[in-house]
C-alpha positions in Angstrom: 93.0 147.0 108.9 92.2 143.4 109.6 91.7 142.0 113.1 93.3 138.7 112.2 96.5 139.9 113.9 97.2 140.9 117.5 97.9 144.7 117.5 99.8 144.4 120.7 102.4 142.2 118.9 103.0 144.7 116.1 106.4 146.4 116.5 106.1 149.9 118.0 108.4 152.8 118.8 107.8 155.5 121.5 107.0 159.0 120.1 107.7 161.0 123.2 109.3 164.4 122.5 106.9 167.1 123.4 106.1 166.1 127.0 102.9 166.1 129.0 100.2 168.7 128.6 100.3 170.8 131.8 97.8 169.8 134.4 96.1 173.2 134.5 95.2 172.9 130.8 93.2 169.7 131.5 90.8 171.3 134.0 87.2 171.8 132.8 87.5 175.6 132.8 90.7 175.5 130.7 89.1 173.0 128.3 86.2 175.3 127.7 88.5 178.2 127.1 90.7 176.2 124.7 87.8 175.4 122.4 86.8 179.1 122.3 90.3 180.1 121.1 91.6 180.0 117.5 95.2 179.0 118.4 97.1 177.5 115.5 98.0 173.9 115.8 98.8 171.0 113.5 96.8 167.7 113.5 98.8 164.5 113.1 98.5 163.4 109.5 101.2 160.7 109.4 98.7 157.9 109.4 97.9 156.4 106.1 94.1 156.9 106.1 94.4 160.6 106.8 96.2 161.1 103.5 93.6 159.3 101.3 91.7 161.6 99.0 90.5 159.2 96.2 87.7 157.5 97.9 84.2 158.3 99.3 84.1 158.3 103.1 80.8 157.9 105.0 80.1 160.5 107.7 80.2 159.4 111.4 80.9 160.9 114.8 82.1 159.9 118.2 82.0 161.6 121.6 85.2 162.0 123.6 83.6 162.3 127.0 85.6 163.9 129.8 84.3 163.5 133.4 85.6 165.6 136.3 86.3 163.5 139.5 88.0 164.2 142.8 91.2 162.6 141.4 91.1 164.8 138.2 89.5 164.6 134.8 88.9 161.2 133.2 88.1 160.1 129.7 85.2 157.6 129.4 85.8 154.7 126.9 84.0 151.6 126.0 85.0 148.1 125.0 82.9 147.0 122.0 81.0 143.7 122.0 82.8 140.7 120.6 79.7 140.0 118.5 79.9 143.1 116.4 80.7 142.9 112.7 83.3 145.7 112.8 86.0 146.4 115.4 84.7 143.7 117.7 86.3 143.8 121.2 88.2 147.0 120.5 88.4 150.0 122.8 86.5 152.9 121.4 84.6 156.1 122.0 80.8 155.9 121.9 79.7 156.9 118.4 78.6 155.7 115.0 77.4 156.5 111.5 75.4 159.6 110.7 71.7 159.0 110.1 69.3 161.2 108.1 67.3 161.9 111.3 70.3 163.5 113.0 70.3 167.3 112.9 74.1 167.3 112.5 77.2 165.2 113.4 77.2 166.5 117.0 73.7 165.1 117.3 75.0 161.8 115.8 77.7 161.6 118.6 75.2 162.4 121.3 72.5 159.9 120.0 75.0 157.1 119.6 76.4 157.8 123.1 72.9 157.5 124.6 72.2 154.3 122.7 75.5 152.6 123.6 76.1 153.9 127.2 72.8 155.3 128.4 74.4 158.8 129.0 71.6 161.3 128.1 72.2 164.2 125.8 71.4 166.7 128.5 74.2 165.3 130.6 76.8 166.4 128.1 78.2 169.9 127.7 79.6 170.0 124.1 82.9 171.9 124.0 83.6 171.6 120.3 85.0 169.3 117.7 88.4 168.1 116.5 89.5 167.7 112.8 87.8 165.0 110.8 89.4 161.6 111.2 89.4 159.0 108.4 89.4 155.3 109.2 90.5 152.3 107.2 87.0 151.0 107.1 85.8 154.0 105.1 84.4 156.5 107.6 85.1 160.1 108.1 84.6 160.7 111.8 83.9 163.9 113.6 85.3 163.7 117.1 83.1 165.7 119.5 84.6 166.6 122.9 82.2 167.0 125.8 82.2 167.4 129.5 80.0 165.0 131.5 77.9 166.2 134.4 79.3 164.7 137.6 76.0 162.9 138.2 75.8 161.4 134.7 74.8 157.8 134.9 75.7 155.1 132.3 74.7 151.6 131.6 75.9 149.4 128.7 73.9 148.3 125.8 75.1 144.7 125.8 74.5 144.3 122.1 77.1 146.9 121.3 79.3 147.4 124.5 80.6 144.9 127.0 82.3 147.4 129.3 82.5 151.1 130.2 85.7 152.3 131.9 87.7 155.5 132.5 91.3 156.5 132.0 92.9 159.6 133.6 93.1 162.4 131.1 96.6 163.3 132.3 97.8 159.8 131.3 96.4 160.1 127.8 97.8 163.6 127.4 101.4 162.6 128.1 103.2 161.5 125.0 105.4 159.2 127.1 102.5 156.8 126.8 102.1 157.2 123.0 103.5 154.5 120.6 103.6 154.3 116.8 103.2 150.8 115.3 104.4 149.8 111.8 102.5 146.8 110.3 103.8 145.3 107.1 101.1 143.7 105.0 103.4 143.3 101.9 106.6 145.1 100.9 104.4 147.6 99.1 101.7 147.9 101.8 102.8 149.2 105.2 100.3 150.5 107.7 100.8 152.6 110.8 98.7 153.1 113.9 99.0 154.6 117.4 98.5 152.9 120.7 98.3 154.1 124.3 98.3 151.0 126.5 96.7 151.5 130.0 96.8 148.6 132.3 94.7 145.7 130.8 93.4 148.1 128.1 95.1 148.3 124.8 93.9 151.6 123.3 94.9 151.7 119.6 93.8 152.5 116.1 91.4 155.4 115.4 90.7 155.9 119.1 94.4 156.4 119.9 94.7 158.5 116.8 92.0 160.9 117.8 93.4 161.1 121.3 96.8 162.0 119.8 95.1 164.9 118.0 93.4 166.0 121.2 96.9 166.0 122.8 98.3 168.2 120.0 95.3 170.5 120.3 95.7 171.0 124.1 99.4 171.3 124.1 99.4 174.1 121.4 
């Protein structure tokens, strides 16, 4: 999807209907237990890219970092540099393309997180992964969910990230804050994307789509 348009201006509808994930399910101990379970749930496959099967996607991975604070769990997000070639200025998780030197896609997520945010691999407790997520730019992304140590430090790599910030997990795991946008390119080409606006931050696209799947996973 091109960034020549303003995603905030694309018509959207609320998708509330299931309610907020109970607070007790968002605690670190409950998150650990959920990833150890094999409970049946259904990922959101309504988005166009998730239904594509006739193209080759490149492997990539992101980390969905959850940090416990006195106010409750928070998700760590980044704002990408305006100088980047792809997704400039967007809100995203730390992550990137798989490299041959990576042991696996979890290693990709941890390496990219260290490179972009300075968060060391040993500061992340990997809980598990969510279903592969395809993007319009041709990547098949493995979302890795991890808990950050409370003392984990971060520092931006200015060439890739302009800001690191947090959003309360309970805000993101409440579908009252989820919106589905419909973007008409031509009468034959209609695209959809999710958003989860939070204050000055417009969380949308693949980042919001993966958070939507985390929501379904935790509410199941």
